[in-house]
N, C-alpha and C positions, 0 to 999 in steps of 0.2 A: 468586357473583353479586353479593354486596354489594360486593366489591372492584371489579368492573367498573362497578357503578353509581357508586361514588365517583369513578372516573376520568372518568365522563361529565359531571360537574359542570363547567360553564364559563360563558362569557358567554352569557346568554340560555338557559342550560340545554343548550346544544349541546356535543357531544363535540368537544374540540379535537383536530385532526389532529396526528399525531406529526411530520409534516414541518415543522410550525410551530416545532418546537424545534431544527431544523437550521439552522446558519448556515454556508454554504459559504465565507464569508470567513475563518473561523477557520483559522489556519495559513497564510494568504496573506502575512502579515507575518513579521517575525523571520527565523528560518531554517527555517520549516515546509515551504516549497516546495510548497504545495498550489495548486490552481486553483479559481476560483469558478464556472466555466461550467456549461452544461447537459449532463447525461448521465443514463443509466439504470443500474441496478446491473450492473456488469461489462461495460458496453456497449463496442462497438468505437468509437463516436463519443463524443468529449469536446469539445463545441463551446464554446470559451472564448476570451476576449480575450488577445492578446499585446501586451506593451508595446513590443516592438522594442528592448529593452535586453538586455544579455548579462551573464554572471557567474553564479556558483553560486546566488545568491538568485533568479535568474530561470530556474531549472531547469524550472519548469512553464510558462514563457512569461510569467508574470504575477507582480508583487510589489506589495503594497499601498502601498508608498512611492512608486510611480510615478504619473504623471498623464497619460500618453500611451497611446494605443492605435494599433497599427500594423496590426491586422487581427484577424479571428476565424478561428482555424484549427480543424481537426476532430479532431486527435489530440494528447493531452497526457499527460505523466507526472505522477503525484501523489506529491509528497514525496521525490523522488529527489535524489541529490547531484550528478547530472550531467544536462545538458540535451540533449534530442533530440526527435524528432517535430515538433510544430507544423506538421503537413502540411496542404496545401490551404487556404491562407490567403485570406480574403475580406474586402474593405473597401468600405463604401458611401461615396459622396462626392457633392457637388454640383458636377458638372462633371468633366472629365477631369483625372486626376492626372498629375503629371510622372513620366516614366519613369526619370529619373536618381536616383541615391542608392539605398542599400541598403534603407532603411526609409522609409516614409511615415508621418508622425506626426500624429495628431489628438488634441487635448487633451480631457480629460474631468474631471469632478469626482465624488468618491465619493458626495456627497449625491444625485447623479443616477443612481446605480447600485443595482441590486437583484439579489439572487440567492436562490434557494431550490431544493430538490431538483427537478431536471428543468427549470429555468428560469433565464435570465439576461437582464437588460435594462440598457441604459445610454443616456442622452441625451448624445450627443457635442457638443462645443462648436461644431461646424459645423451644429448644429440637427437632425441626423438622430437619430431614436429607433430604436435597434436592440434587437430582442427575439429570443431564441433558445430553442429547446427541441429535444428529440431523441428518437429511437427507438434501438434497438440499433445499427443500421447507417446511420441517416439523420439528418442535422442539418436543422432547419427554421428558416429565418430570416424575420423580418418587419421590414422597414425602412420607416419613415415619414419621407418627405422633406419639407422645407419647400416651400411653394408658391413658384413663380417660378424654381426652379433647374432644372438638367439632371440627373436621376437617373442615376448611374453606379454599377455594382458591379464592382469590380476583383478578379480572381483573380491572386494572385502565387504561382506555382508554385515559384519559387526562394526563397521566404521560408525562412530558416534562422537558428537561434541556436546559440550555444555549440559543441558538437561536430559538429552536423549540417552537411553541405555538399551542395548540389544537384549531381546528375550529369547527368540528362536529363529533359526535360519534353516532353509532347505534349498538344495540345488540338485538338478538332474540333467544329465546329458541326453539329448534327444537323438542327435546324430553327430557327425564329425564337424559340424559348423554351427550347431544350435544348442543352447542350454536354456533351462527355465528354472525358476525358483521363487522364493519369497523371503521377506524379512518382517518379523514381528518385533515391535519395540515399544518402550514406554518412556515417558518423559513429560514434557509440557503437554503433549497429547498423550493421555494416560495409556491408551492402547491403539496401536496403529498397525495395519496390515498393508504391505505393498508387495504385489506380485510382479514378476518381470519375465520377459523372454528376450534373449539375445541371439543374434545371428551374425556370423562373420562372413566376409566376402570370400575367404579362402578357408579350407579345412584346417583345423588344429590337429597336431599330431598326438597330443596328450593333454590330460587335465590332472594337475596335481592338487590334491585336496588336503587341507589342514582344518582341524576342528578341535576346539577346546584343548589345545596343547598337543595334539597327536597328528602325525602325518599318516595319510591313508594310501594304500596301494594305487598305482596309476590306473589299474584296470577297473576301479570302482566307478560306477556310473551315477550313483545318487547318494545323498547323505543328508541327514537331519541332525542338527546339533544346536547348541546355544550360540556359538560363534563359528562361522565358516569363512575360510578364505579359499578361493579356487583360482589357480593359475593356469590359463590356457597357453600351451606351448606350441609354437608354430615352427615347422621345419623350414628348410631352405626354400625361398620363393624367388621367382625371377625378379631381379632388380628393376625398379621403375623410377620415373621422375615424379615430382610432386604436382603435376599439372591438375590432377583431379580436385585438389583443394584450393586452387587459385594461388598457391604459394610457389615461389621460385624454388627449384630443386637445389638440394645441397649435395651435388654429386649423385652417384648411384645410390638409390635408397629403395627399401622394401616398403610397399604401401599395403597396409591391412586396414580394411574398413569394417565397421560393425554398427549394427543398429540395435538399440535396447528400448523395448516398449514396456509401458507400465499399465497396470490395471489394479483396481482396488477390490476386485471380485475373485480373480483366480488366474492361473497361468494360461488357461485356454483363451481367455479374453486378451491376455497380453500377447499371445501368439497372433491373434486376429489383428491386434493393433500394429503389429509389424507391417501390415499392409498399408499403413499411412505413408510408408517410405518405400515404395516399390523400386526395384532396380538398385544400382550402385553408383549413380551419378551424383556425387556430392555437390557439385556446382549447381545442378538443377534444383536440388532440394534446398540449398541455401537461397537461391533466387526465389523459390516459393515462399520461404519464411520472410524474406525481405519484402516481397510483394504484399504479404499480409500486413506487415508493419507500415508500408507505404500507404496502403489503403486506410489504415487506422489513423495515421498521422495526418493524412489528407483531409480529415474532417475539419481541421483548423489550419488554414493557410495564413501565415502572418507575413507582413512586409516591414522591415526595419533595416536601417543602415548599420546597426550595432550587431556585429557577428557574434559577440559574446552572448548577447541577449537571445539570438537565434538558438544557440546551443543550449542555453539555460532553459528556454521555453520548451523546445522539442524534447529535451531529455526529461524535463518534468512531466510532459504529457506522456512520454514513454513509460515513466514510472507509475503513472496513474492506471496503467493497463497491466499491472503485475498481480493484482488481487481484486476480488476473490479469484480463486484458482479452480480450474476444472477438476472435478473429482470422479465423474461417472464415465463408464464406457460409452462407445459411440451410440449404443442403443438405449442409453439413459439408465443402465443398471449400475448399482454400486452396493458395497457392503459397508454398513456404518460401524461406529465404534463399539456397538454391542455385538457385532459379528453377524447380524442378520442382513439378508439380501433384500434390497428394495429396488424399485424402478420408478423413475419419474414418469408420470402419466403423459407429460408433454414437455420436451426440452431436456436440459442437462442439469446435473447437481453440481453445486460449487461449494468450496470450503475456504478457509482463511478469511474470517470476518473480524477485523480489528476494529470493532464498532465504536469503542470509546474515542478512537482517533477519527475514523472515516465518516461517521455520521455528519460531521461538521461541514465538509466541503467535497469529499470524494463522491459520496452517494448523490448529492444534488447535481454534481457534474454528470453523473451517469444519466440523469433524467433529461439532459440536453444532448449528450454526445453518444450515448450507448443504449439508445432505446431498443435496439434490435435484440439485445441480450438481457435487458432489464428484468423482464418477467421471470426468466430462469434464476437470476440472482435473488429476486424477492421470494419466489416459490421455494428456493432452497432453504431459506430461513424458516418458512412455514413447515417444510419437511422436517427440519431439525426440531421444531416445536412438537410435531406429531410423534416423533420418535423419542423425545426426551422429556416432554411435559412442559417445557418452557421455551421461549424464544432464546436464541443464542446471545451470550454476552461477549465471548471471544471463542469462536468456533475454529478449531484446528483439527483436521482429519475427522470431522463430525464429532469430536470430543468437546465438551464444555470445559474450557480451562479455568473459567471463573476469574479471568484476569481483568482488573480494573473495576470501576464502579458504574452505577447506573444500569438501566435496562434499555440500551440504546439501539436495539432492533426496532424499538417503537418509533423513534423519529424517522427512520429510514422507510418503514412501511407507511407511516402517516403521511409523509411527504408524497409518496407515490399515489396514495389514495386521493389526497387533496388535489393532486395534479391530474387526476383521472387517467393514470397510466393503465393501458390495457393489459389483460392477461393475469390480473390479480383479483382474487375473490375478496372484496372489501369486508364482508361479514365474517368470513373465516379469519381474515387477518385481525379484525377487531377483537374477536374472541380470544385469539392468542395474545394480543396486546394486554387485554384486561387480566388475563391469567398471570402474566409477568408482574403486573401492578399489584396483584394480591398474593404473590408468592410468600412462602413461610420462611424464607431464608434471606441472607444478605441485608439484615436490618430492617426489612420492609414492615413487619408487624409493629415494631416500635415507632417507625416513621409514621405509620398510619394512626397509631394511638395518640402520639404527642403532637402530630403536625410537623414534626422535625425529628431527626434522629439524634437523641441525646448522646453526648460523648461517653457517658458512663454505661451506655447500652451497646455501643459499637464504634469502632475506629473510623477515621476519615469522615467524621459526622457532618462537617460542613459541606464537603464535596458531595456526599451521598444525598443530603437534603436538597441541595441546589440542583443536582442532576436528576433525581427522582421528580422534583417539582417540574422541571422542564419536560421530562418524558410524560408526566401526567397531563400537562397542558396539551401536548400532542394528542394524547388519547381524547381529551375533551374536544378538540377540533374535529376529529373523526366522528365522535359521538354526535356532534352538532350536524355534520354533513349527513349522517345516517338517520337523523331524526330522533335520536335518543336523548331527550331533554333532561331527564333525571340524571342520567350518567354524565351528561355535559356539566351540570351544576356540581356534581360530586367531584369530578376531576379538576374542575377549575378551582374549587376550594382547596383541594390537595396541592395544587400548583403554587399556592401562595405561602408555603412554609418558609420561604426565604425571608419574609418580613419578620419572622420570629427570631431570626439570627442577626439581623442588621443592628449594629450598635451605632446610634447617632452621635455618640460622644467621640469615638475613634474614627467613624466612617468606614468600618470594615464589617464583613460578615464574620461572626465569631461563634465558636462552639459554646453550647450550653449543656448542662447536665439535666437529668430528668426532673430536678426540683426547680429548674428555670435559672439557676445561677450560672453566670458566665465564668469561664475557666481562667484563672490567673496563675502565673503571670502571663502576659500577652506580648508576643513579639511578632509583628507583621512580616518580618524578614525570615522567620524560622521555617525550615523545611526538615521534616523528619521521616521516619519509616517505622513500620510496625503498628501495634495495636493502639498506641497513644497519639498518633498523629491526628490532626484536625482536617488537614487538606491533603489530598492524594496527588503526589508529584507536583506540588506547587505550594504557594503560601497565600496569606491573606490578601496581598496586593493583587495577585492574578485572579483569585477566585471571587473576590468581592464584586466583580463585574459580570458574573455569569447569571444573568436573568434575561436571556435573549427573547423569551416569550413575551415579556412586558417591560421593555426598556423605558417606556413612559412612566410607569409606576416606580421603577428603580430610580429614575431621575428625581421623582418627587421625594423619595426617601433621602436623597442627598440635598434637598432644599431648593431644587429648581435647576434650570438649564445652566446658568452661569456658574453655580457651585459645582455642578456635575462636570462641566468642562474643565474647571480648575482642578477637579480631582483626577480627571484623565491626564491633564498636564503634569500633575504631581507624580503619577505613575511613570510616565515617560521620562520625567526629570529626576526621579529618585536615584539614590545610590544603587548600583547594581549588586551590592553585597548580598550574600545569602548566609544565614546562620543556621546552626543545627546539625545533627548527625548525618543528614543526607545532602548537605550543601554541595551543589555542583554536579550531582549525578544526572538529574533530568531537567532541572531548571537552568537552561543554558540558552545561548543566543540572545543575550541581554541588550536591551535599550532601556536604561533605567531599570524598572522592575517589570517591564514587558519582556516576556521570555518566548521568543519565537521558536525556539528549539523544542517546545512542548505545547500540546494542543490547547490547554485552557486559555491561552492568550489570543488565539487566532482571530477572534471576532472583535477584539477590543478597539483596534484602530478605527473601525467602522462605526463605533458608537457616537463619535462626535456628530455625525450626520443626524442622529436622532435628536440631538440637542440644538440643532440649528446652526452648526458650524461645520458644514461639509468640507470647507477649505482645509480644516485641520485634519480631517480624514485623508484628503488628497496628499497633504504634506507628509503624514506619517506612513501611509502606504508606500509612497515612492521611496521613502527612507528605508523601509523594511526590505523592499524588493532589492534595492541597490546594495544594501549591506549584508543581507542574509542569504542571497543566492549568487553563486559563482559557478564558473565552468571548469573548476579544478576538481581533483579527487575529493577534497573536503568541501564540496559545494553546498552542503546543507548544514544548517545550524544545529541540528540534532538528529535523532532517529527519524528516518524518512517515513516510517510507520505506515507501510502498505499503501502508500499513495497520498496520504493526507498532507504532508509537507509540500509535495509536488502539486497537489490539487489547489492548495492555497496560492501557489505561485502561478498556476495556469489562470485561475480566476482573476487574480490581482493584476497580472501583466496585461490581461485583456481589458481591465478597467472596472470590474464589478465582482461582488462577493455575496454569498448567502449568509449574512450575519446571523439571521435566524434561519437555521437549515431547513425548516419546515414551512411550507406554504407558498414558496416560490416568489419571494421578494428579494431582488438582488440590488444591494447598495452600491452606488458608484464609488470608485476609488480614484486611481490615477493611472490611466492606460499608459503602458510603456511602449507599445508598438505604434507604428504609424498607421497600419491598417491590418485588419484581420477579416477573413471570411470563414464563417462557421456553416458547415453543411448540416442542415436540420432535416427532420423527417418530412416526407412528402415532397422531396426535391426542393424544399425552400432553403433560403440561406439568409444569414444575418451578416451584414457588413458593418464592421466597427472601424471608424476612422478617427484618428487623433491629429487634428490639424495644428501646425506650428509646434509640434512636440519636440522634445529634446532635453538634454541635461539642463537642469536649472529651470525647467518649465513644467513643474508638477501640477499646477493649478488648473482647474476647469473654469474657463471664462464664460462659456455658454454651451448648451447642448441642443441639437436638433435630432428629431426622430422622424424619419420619412418626410424630410423637408419641412417640418413644422417645429417651431420653438418648443422646447421641452423643459419645463421649469423644475420638475421633480428630481430629487437626488437618488432615485432608484428606478428600476424597471421591474414590472411583474412578469412572471414566467409565461403567462398566456400571451402577453404582447411580444415578448422575446421570440417565442416559438412560431409566431406568424411571420417572422423574418422582416427584412427591410434594411434600412440604413440608419445606424446610430452614430451620430457625428459629434465628437467632442472638439471644442476649440480650446486649446491649451495656452497657458500664459505663465510668465515668470512671476507675476504678482497675483495674490488671491483676489477672487471676486467674492467678497463676504456677503453679498446679497443673493447670489444665485443659490437656489436650493435651501435657503434659510427660512423661508416662510413656513408657518406651522403646517399648512396644508400640503407642503411639498416634502415633508420629512417622512422617512420610512416607517416610523412608529405610529403615524396617525391613521 
């Protein structure tokens, strides 16, 4: 009670809302690729501005370096390395816009831009004040037009950036305030269908249609074409102030509000989804969105005197709630990439599974903080399997994009099964997992035949071998739990292929051909792309430590604990140089050859604890948090990757991390906060305290769990979920004895 009372102290004695610590602009600069717009946790709608620029740094549609807005579209990807979506683009204007040109561009200034959870607003240079909020399936727009102009709202159904390309559009006027339509497109998601319904707060006097280079008569009510633009023209309206949006009025202004609902099944369901935003009270709807975020953020309440850290932590937690993304209608119905209608038997369908990234930290975080929606997230993966024959690798709009390596649905499902998460059929999941492990594509047959993927049989051979090996170990653990002894032995043997790649002379995992020869010349700093690369988005330095399933055996390959520790020291102390044709593209956020801006490095700092040197883990983790996370627009070291970069930050700021993402063993790092309270299922809570914490005090002197000395350098999931008090005593000097004993290491 005292703890909660302390948190309640603020301006005027009022409790400060947690959403006040979130800055959606963090990650919109640099290479973070996040978006600043309005959404609710895991919502289908992400209503956000698009600059109308292209390139990798505009993967989310928006980059903070830009000063142009081409529209506000309703679907966005957060932190990915490839651009898609930006569907159903809307742009307000004073008068009709020209139909020529791919993008219409209106200038804006960042000082006239505001964003917070569930809300976005910008005053455009044309004098229009745009304010946005959202429900799960509906975006709500409020536009304040300057007096004296002709208010127009344009729908550009052909708007597309980067990989996305429009295929077919349709629009129909229902009445003088409602339109419906759809957009079919191809791109990273090879086939996507998005249906929409839009309703305005006041009637529009006309609808100007343009399609495929032709302007159509104003009286036309419907149109189907490859590329459609529709401009809704509004006659004179009674001038109003801007009070509805919470913005100060700019003199007499005309306010027009609009709600746009989405469905992946049809326009009728989109019309139904308009009901998520009844009435026309923008402020009330914004408050509802904020309440959803406040409830979500309230699952973790931290205490720290560092205001920068508060913003970093809560913005990171906010970004962990951006994916997977809701895909089904309220009744659980959806249309998949093959065009067939399906309905979840219980719950909702999700999409956007960046599994190469998120299996490492985001999905383990869900098993602690998002148990209420975890079954839906897992069963959506199984639905994907049933519809496509394999579990997803990178699911976008229920398409298999085939992006990145591994079959990393496996560790996500395995972790849930081993933690006994409810709502998942373990036998059904196991069958799907083994089918992915016996697929006839992606180098799997050669991997099974040789025990590793030979480089002359497939590219990224070292990465594929190491990641398949880890996934196979995960399958083995599930087989063991389900009593399938023969399967267990088969997959455990498959999981040891990394031993065939380890080169004891150089100390690196190295590519081999099918005749067993190692490929020369060898440069551990080399990063490439295409068929000839040995490592995917990384080099030998980063990938040689990816054996999270058996760190003890990996340590033995290096010659024991002291040599392994020296090797980790060499990684962090090496030159940060990168050689090769893809140098600097993804291998960024460097501390030596540790690359925090890309996922293969994320577990490495925690490996010291496996070798009996947890003080070095503490030292390195605090260094990474302090140097790689900031509360500015370029606050992330690399692509935020659908929550993985942020999930690493959430875990590590709290003081623990799933170095092996499966099985529920969390290695202690260096807690940055003074105190945190985690709301757990069953009304339990875990209190984490870091006593005598502060800058220059990254080391753990001692640990107590529920008032008893705790010598282990990790905690298991089952113990954590029982709740209690986990207390760290921090110090400026390392305690090299705590957690160093063999029985206290996470790999034992």
